[in-house]
C-alpha positions in Angstrom: 0.3 0.1 -0.1 1.0 3.8 -0.6 -0.9 6.7 -1.1 -4.5 4.5 -0.3 -3.5 5.1 3.2 -5.2 8.3 3.0 -8.7 6.9 1.9 -9.4 5.1 4.8 -12.4 6.5 6.2 -12.8 8.6 8.8 -14.0 7.6 12.0 -17.5 8.6 12.7 -18.7 10.1 16.2 -18.6 7.1 18.2 -19.9 6.2 21.7 -16.6 6.5 23.3 -16.2 9.8 22.3 -19.9 10.7 23.7 -19.1 8.9 26.9 -16.1 10.9 27.1 -17.8 14.2 26.8 -20.6 12.9 29.3 -17.6 11.9 31.8 -15.9 15.1 31.5 -19.4 17.5 33.0 -18.6 14.9 36.0 -14.9 15.1 36.5 -14.3 18.8 35.7 -15.7 19.8 39.0 -14.2 17.4 41.2 -11.0 18.3 42.8 -7.9 16.0 42.6 -7.8 15.8 46.5 -11.2 14.4 46.3 -10.5 11.6 43.7 -7.5 10.2 45.9 -10.0 10.7 49.2 -12.4 8.1 47.1 -9.7 5.6 46.1 -6.9 4.5 48.5 -5.7 2.4 45.9 -5.2 5.2 43.2 -1.6 5.0 43.2 -1.5 1.4 42.5 -4.2 1.2 40.0 -2.6 4.2 38.2 1.1 3.5 38.2 2.7 1.3 35.7 6.2 -0.5 36.2 8.2 -1.2 33.2 11.8 -2.4 33.8 13.9 0.5 34.7 11.1 2.9 34.9 8.0 3.5 37.0 5.4 5.9 35.5 2.9 7.4 37.8 0.0 9.1 36.5 -2.4 9.1 39.7 -2.0 12.9 39.7 -4.2 13.4 36.7 -8.0 14.3 36.7 -9.7 11.0 35.6 -10.7 8.1 37.4 -11.1 4.7 36.3 -14.5 5.2 34.2 -12.5 7.9 32.4 -9.7 5.7 31.6 -11.8 2.8 30.6 -13.4 5.2 27.8 -10.2 6.6 26.5 -9.0 3.2 25.9 -12.4 2.0 24.3 -12.1 5.5 22.2 -8.4 4.4 20.8 -10.0 1.0 19.8 -12.9 2.6 18.3 -10.1 4.7 16.1 -8.1 1.6 15.3 -5.4 2.1 17.1 -4.1 -1.7 16.9 -4.4 -1.6 13.5 -2.4 1.7 13.0 0.2 0.3 15.3 0.7 -2.5 13.2 0.9 -0.3 10.1 3.5 1.4 12.0 5.7 -1.3 12.3 5.5 -2.4 8.7 6.9 -1.1 5.2 3.4 0.7 4.9 3.4 4.3 3.8 2.0 5.7 6.6 3.5 8.9 5.8 0.9 9.2 3.1 1.8 12.9 1.9 5.5 11.8 1.1 4.6 8.3 0.3 7.0 7.1 2.9 6.9 4.5 5.3 8.1 5.9 9.0 10.2 3.0 10.2 12.7 4.8 12.7 12.0 1.6 15.0 14.0 -0.6 12.4 16.9 1.5 13.5 17.1 -0.3 16.9 16.4 -3.8 15.5 18.7 -6.3 17.0 21.3 -7.7 14.5 20.3 -10.9 14.1 16.7 -10.2 14.4 13.9 -12.6 12.9 11.8 -9.5 12.1 12.6 -8.1 9.2 16.0 -9.6 8.6 16.9 -7.9 5.5 16.2 -4.7 6.5 18.3 -5.2 9.9 21.2 -6.1 7.6 21.2 -2.9 5.6 20.7 -0.9 8.9 23.7 -2.8 10.8 25.9 -2.7 7.8 25.7 1.2 8.1 26.0 1.2 12.0 29.1 -1.3 12.0 31.1 1.1 9.4 30.2 3.8 12.3 31.3 1.8 14.7 34.6 1.0 13.3 35.3 4.7 12.5 34.5 5.6 16.2 36.9 2.6 17.6 39.6 4.3 15.4 39.1 7.5 16.4 39.0 6.4 20.1 42.2 4.3 19.6 44.0 7.5 18.1 44.4 5.9 14.4 42.1 7.9 12.7 44.2 11.0 11.9 44.2 14.4 10.3 45.9 15.3 7.1 49.2 16.3 9.0 49.1 12.9 10.7 48.2 14.3 14.1 45.4 12.5 16.3 41.8 14.1 16.1 41.1 15.9 19.3 37.8 17.9 18.5 34.9 16.5 16.7 32.1 19.3 15.6 28.7 18.2 14.8 27.5 20.7 12.0 23.6 19.9 11.7 20.1 21.5 12.3 16.9 20.4 13.7 17.0 16.6 14.5 20.6 16.2 13.2 21.4 18.6 16.1 18.8 18.2 19.2 18.4 14.6 19.5 22.6 14.0 19.3 23.2 17.0 21.6 20.5 15.9 24.1 21.7 12.5 24.2 25.6 13.4 24.6 24.6 15.8 27.4 22.4 13.7 29.2 25.0 10.6 29.1 28.0 12.8 30.1 28.7 10.2 33.1 29.1 7.7 30.4 32.0 9.2 28.6 34.6 6.7 27.5 38.1 7.4 28.1 40.1 8.0 24.7 43.9 7.5 23.8 43.8 10.9 23.6 41.2 13.6 25.1 38.4 13.6 22.8 35.9 16.6 22.8 32.3 16.6 21.1 30.9 19.9 20.0 27.5 20.6 18.0 26.9 23.7 15.4 23.5 24.5 14.1 22.9 28.3 14.0 22.9 30.0 10.8 24.3 33.2 11.6 27.7 31.6 12.4 28.1 32.6 15.7 28.7 28.9 17.3 30.9 27.9 15.0 33.0 31.1 14.9 33.3 30.9 18.7 34.5 27.3 18.5 36.9 27.9 15.4 39.0 30.2 17.6 39.7 27.1 20.1 40.5 24.9 17.7 43.7 23.6 15.6 43.1 22.8 12.2 45.3 19.9 12.2 43.3 17.9 14.7 39.4 18.6 13.9 37.2 16.7 12.2 33.8 18.1 10.9 30.3 15.9 10.7 27.9 17.3 8.3 24.7 15.6 9.0 22.0 16.6 6.7 19.2 14.4 5.5 18.9 16.2 2.2 22.5 17.8 2.4 20.7 20.7 0.9 19.6 22.4 4.1 21.1 26.1 3.8 22.0 26.2 7.8 24.0 23.3 7.5 25.7 23.7 4.4 26.6 27.2 5.2 28.6 26.3 8.5 29.9 23.4 6.5 31.4 25.7 4.0 32.9 28.1 6.6 34.5 25.4 8.3 35.7 24.0 4.9 37.1 27.8 4.5 39.0 27.7 7.8 40.6 24.4 7.2 41.7 25.4 3.6 43.2 28.7 4.5 45.5 26.7 7.0 46.2 23.3 5.6 45.6 24.6 2.0 43.2 22.8 -0.7 43.6 19.3 -1.3 41.1 16.2 -1.3 43.5 14.7 1.6 42.1 17.7 3.8 38.3 16.8 2.8 39.3 13.1 3.1 40.7 13.4 6.5 38.7 16.2 8.1 35.0 15.7 6.7 32.4 13.0 7.5 29.1 13.1 6.2 25.5 11.6 6.8 22.7 11.8 4.7 20.3 10.0 2.0 22.3 11.4 -0.8 25.8 10.1 -1.4 26.0 11.9 -4.9 25.7 15.3 -3.2 28.1 14.5 -0.3 30.6 13.4 -3.2 30.2 16.6 -5.3 30.9 18.7 -1.9 34.0 16.7 -1.6 33.1 14.1 1.0 35.0 10.9 -0.3 32.7 7.8 0.0 34.5 5.8 2.7 33.5 8.8 5.0 29.8 8.9 3.9 27.3 7.2 6.2 24.1 6.6 4.8 20.3 7.2 6.0 17.1 6.5 4.2 14.2 8.2 3.2 11.5 6.4 5.8 13.8 8.1 8.7 12.4 11.4 9.6 14.9 13.9 10.9 13.5 13.8 14.6 13.7 10.3 14.7 17.0 9.9 13.5 19.4 10.1 16.6 19.4 5.8 16.2 21.1 5.9 12.8 24.5 7.3 11.9 23.0 10.8 12.8 24.1 9.4 15.9 27.9 9.6 15.2 28.5 12.2 17.9 26.7 10.3 20.4 28.7 6.9 19.7 31.9 9.0 20.1 31.1 10.5 23.7 29.7 6.9 25.1 31.0 4.1 22.7 30.0 1.7 20.6 28.6 -0.7 23.9 26.8 2.5 25.2 25.3 3.3 21.7 24.1 -0.1 21.4 22.6 -0.2 25.3 21.0 2.9 23.7 19.0 1.0 20.7 18.1 -1.5 23.1 16.5 0.5 25.4 14.4 1.8 22.8 13.7 -1.7 21.2 12.1 -2.8 24.7 9.9 0.4 24.4 9.0 -1.0 21.0 8.2 -4.7 22.0 6.2 -2.9 25.0 4.4 -0.6 22.8 3.1 -3.4 20.3 2.2 -6.1 22.8 0.9 -4.9 26.3 -2.6 -4.4 26.7 -3.7 -0.7 26.7 -4.2 -0.6 30.4 -0.6 -1.0 31.1 1.0 0.2 27.9 2.9 3.2 28.9 2.9 5.1 25.8 -0.3 4.6 25.1 -1.6 5.9 28.5 0.7 8.9 27.9 -1.1 9.9 24.9 -4.8 9.2 26.3 -3.9 11.4 29.1 -2.8 14.2 26.5 -5.7 13.6 24.7 -7.8 14.1 27.8 -6.2 17.1 29.2 -6.2 18.8 25.4 -9.4 18.0 24.2 -11.6 17.6 27.3 -10.0 19.3 30.1 -9.3 22.2 27.7 -5.4 22.3 28.7 -3.2 23.2 25.7 0.0 23.8 27.2 2.2 20.9 28.5 5.5 21.7 30.7 8.4 18.8 30.9 9.9 19.2 34.0 13.4 17.0 34.3 14.9 17.1 37.7 18.5 16.3 36.4 20.8 18.9 35.2 22.1 16.2 32.5 18.6 16.2 30.7 18.9 20.3 30.4 17.9 20.0 26.4 15.3 16.9 26.6 12.6 19.7 26.9 13.7 21.4 23.6 14.1 17.7 22.2 10.8 17.2 22.8 9.6 20.3 21.5 10.7 19.4 18.0 9.3 15.7 18.6 5.8 16.7 19.6 4.9 20.0 17.6 6.6 19.4 14.8 4.8 16.0 14.4 1.4 17.0 15.9 1.3 20.8 14.9 -1.2 20.2 12.0 -4.7 21.0 11.2 -5.5 19.3 8.5 -6.7 15.6 8.5 -6.0 12.6 6.5 -8.5 13.3 4.4 -7.3 17.1 3.5 -9.7 18.6 5.2 -9.4 21.1 8.4 -9.6 19.1 12.0 -12.4 19.8 13.9 -10.6 19.7 17.3 -7.4 21.0 18.9 -4.4 18.9 18.1 -0.8 19.6 19.4 -0.2 21.4 22.8 2.5 23.7 23.3 5.3 21.7 24.6 7.8 23.8 26.9 10.3 23.2 29.9 13.2 23.3 31.8 15.2 21.6 34.3 13.0 21.6 37.1 15.4 23.3 40.1 16.0 26.2 37.5 12.3 26.3 36.6 11.3 26.5 40.3 12.7 29.9 39.8 11.1 30.9 36.4 7.5 30.0 35.7 6.7 27.7 38.7 4.8 31.1 39.7 2.6 30.8 36.9 2.0 27.0 37.4 1.2 27.3 41.2 -1.1 30.4 41.3 -1.3 31.6 37.6 -4.7 31.7 35.6 -3.4 29.3 32.9 -4.0 25.5 33.4 -0.8 23.5 32.5 -0.3 19.6 32.3 3.3 18.5 33.3 5.7 15.4 33.0 8.1 15.2 36.1 11.3 13.0 35.2 13.9 12.2 38.1 16.2 9.1 38.2 16.0 7.1 41.8 20.0 6.7 41.9 22.9 9.1 41.3 26.5 9.7 42.3 27.1 6.3 42.9 30.1 6.2 45.8 31.7 3.7 43.6 32.7 5.6 40.4 35.9 7.4 40.3 34.7 10.6 39.4 32.1 10.8 42.7 34.2 8.9 45.0 35.6 11.9 46.9 32.3 14.1 47.0 30.0 10.9 46.6 28.0 11.6 50.4 27.4 15.2 49.4 26.4 15.0 45.9 23.9 12.2 47.0 22.6 14.7 49.5 22.2 17.3 46.9 20.3 14.3 44.4 18.1 13.9 47.7 17.5 17.5 47.7 16.2 17.3 44.0 14.1 14.5 44.5 12.3 16.1 47.5 11.8 18.9 45.4 10.3 16.9 42.5 7.9 15.5 44.8 7.0 18.6 46.4 6.2 20.3 43.3 3.9 17.4 42.2 2.4 17.3 45.4 1.5 21.0 45.7 0.4 21.3 42.0 -2.0 18.6 42.4 -3.4 19.4 46.0 -3.0 22.7 46.6 -4.1 24.1 50.4 -4.6 20.3 51.1 -0.6 19.8 50.9 -0.1 22.7 53.3 -0.2 22.4 57.3 -3.8 23.0 58.1 -2.8 25.1 61.3 -0.8 27.1 58.8 -3.5 27.5 56.8 -5.9 29.4 58.9 -4.2 32.3 59.1 -2.9 32.4 55.5 -3.9 35.6 53.3 -5.0 34.3 50.0 -2.2 35.3 48.1 -0.5 32.8 49.9 -2.7 30.0 49.1 -2.9 27.5 46.3 -5.5 26.0 44.5 -4.1 22.9 43.2 -5.6 20.6 40.8 -3.0 20.7 38.2 -2.3 17.2 36.7 0.9 15.6 36.1 2.8 12.8 35.4 5.9 11.5 37.0 8.5 9.3 35.3 11.1 7.6 37.7 14.0 5.9 36.2 16.5 3.7 38.1 19.3 5.6 37.2 20.0 7.7 33.8 21.8 5.6 31.5 21.9 4.8 27.9 19.2 1.8 28.2 17.0 4.0 30.5 17.5 7.2 28.1 16.6 4.9 25.0 13.6 3.7 26.8 12.6 7.6 27.5 13.0 9.0 24.3 10.8 5.8 22.4 8.2 6.1 24.8 7.7 9.9 23.6 7.9 9.0 20.2 5.3 6.2 20.2 3.0 8.5 22.5 3.3 11.1 19.6 2.3 8.6 17.0 -0.9 7.7 19.2 -1.9 11.1 19.6 -1.5 11.3 15.9 -3.9 8.3 15.2 -6.3 9.6 17.6 -6.4 13.5 16.0 -6.3 11.7 12.4 -3.2 13.9 11.4 0.0 12.6 9.5 2.9 13.2 11.9 5.9 12.4 9.7 5.7 15.3 7.7 6.6 18.9 8.3 5.6 20.9 5.1 5.3 24.5 7.5 9.0 23.7 8.0 9.7 23.7 4.4 7.8 26.8 2.9 9.4 29.1 5.4 13.2 28.1 3.9 11.7 28.7 0.4 10.4 32.5 1.0 13.7 32.9 2.9 15.8 31.9 -0.4 13.6 34.3 -2.4 14.5 37.4 0.1 18.2 36.5 0.3 19.0 38.0 -3.3 17.7 41.2 -2.1 19.7 41.5 1.1 22.6 40.4 -1.0 22.2 43.0 -3.2 21.7 41.0 -6.9 17.9 41.9 -6.6 16.3 45.1 -6.2 12.7 45.1 -6.5 11.0 44.9 -3.3 7.6 46.1 -4.9 5.5 43.2 -4.5 6.4 42.4 -0.8 4.2 43.4 2.1 4.8 46.9 3.4 6.1 45.8 6.7 8.7 43.4 5.1 9.5 46.3 2.6 10.5 48.8 5.3 12.4 46.2 7.5 14.6 45.7 4.3 15.2 49.3 3.9 16.5 49.6 7.1 18.4 46.4 6.9 19.9 47.9 3.7 20.5 51.2 4.7 17.9 52.9 2.4 
């Protein structure tokens, strides 16, 4: 099947949807504190333990009847069939006539499912592993024979956010190398990030990774060209310089070759890998360089475990399905259009930014699979920050503002192992700080949920109204045993599948991003005007004309 997927009949108004509308009128007037009082077993019934992760959704404004109806709604929207379609080679991305097989990137090498596909994927991964090992062993050298000490990943969007997020999150797992190796990231098209780095590096010991699915993204190629000029100015123009100092990751080998990247330094992607789903592929080269081959394989293994969980576990215990259903309930029935991601671990600094792209680029759509305007709200606004920093920034709004916001709290149970050499001298103090972070994580979700009920009741008697809290703000808590390559792989895959489930229930395609593409096209139309090769601005709107005159000093 290919484009026929857009012709599947739109689900009619079904009984589960009507039931949810009815339950909404019941539940919207019940406070979370009442829901807990009504059911002493609420946590046990509304939490799921899966391997290294516990998912607690008991602080959401729903009861068992609502949950049952949400699951019925998912079944009526044919979610089981859609999950089967996703884990196939069917063109679920119907606007681009492509499959969406990012799940295949984490298939085990000797899998019995899709063995030919796995063979192709692991052929590229094995080549990447070989390069990683050569660099780690000091066997890969620059054009002058010196060992590579700095690797710069040049990419944007999924080619930047995913690798950046993971390498920062797994900094504790950085592997020792023959020579100290540092991995850096450049994404901004204005050149500011690259300029800062080039002042610090030596061309002889620097390797650049150009990551671009299309190998046509202007942001990435402009940075790559600047890096090339920097190298050639110092080392001269030669094929040896390009061969030793540039690696490419793309679906376009011909374009990489034309740019100057030799075939042995090219790593291939496939059209069925969306950029925001690509960190599991050779786009993850910076990750593998940081945490090593074994660590990267563990990242894939954690995600693969969630793939299996998603396909086989009943919806009542299926974590990505439950995450998606909670979002549907909050967004479409309780009228909550913003969602905050709040990790209580500084290593997850970039996790909210990563999820912003994953969720809003995927489900920020208003056209259904039948090319009609959707008749309900789709993706909420996703935002967030590391929890301790967020407490001093926007928690005031969460606790006492006028907006209804759902939240995800994320924290590791264990941190700062005293047996690790890195932490041995300060383990006791650092573990105390970790407990401080955990106590704040639990306290904030408690106060958001229960409001004044979480306060000392004697204190409440004389508390002025401006110091009181309404509560009733829903949240999930995801506790992972420890933040490791395996558990992070699990966590990312959970959100990937959550996004897919919600796309099914909203009847939209989560795998294209036409809104992103058009802005780039318009920018290309304006560039000749700003560079002076065109002068006619009469067809532009008055605002753009006025701004161009200022920029050109007219």
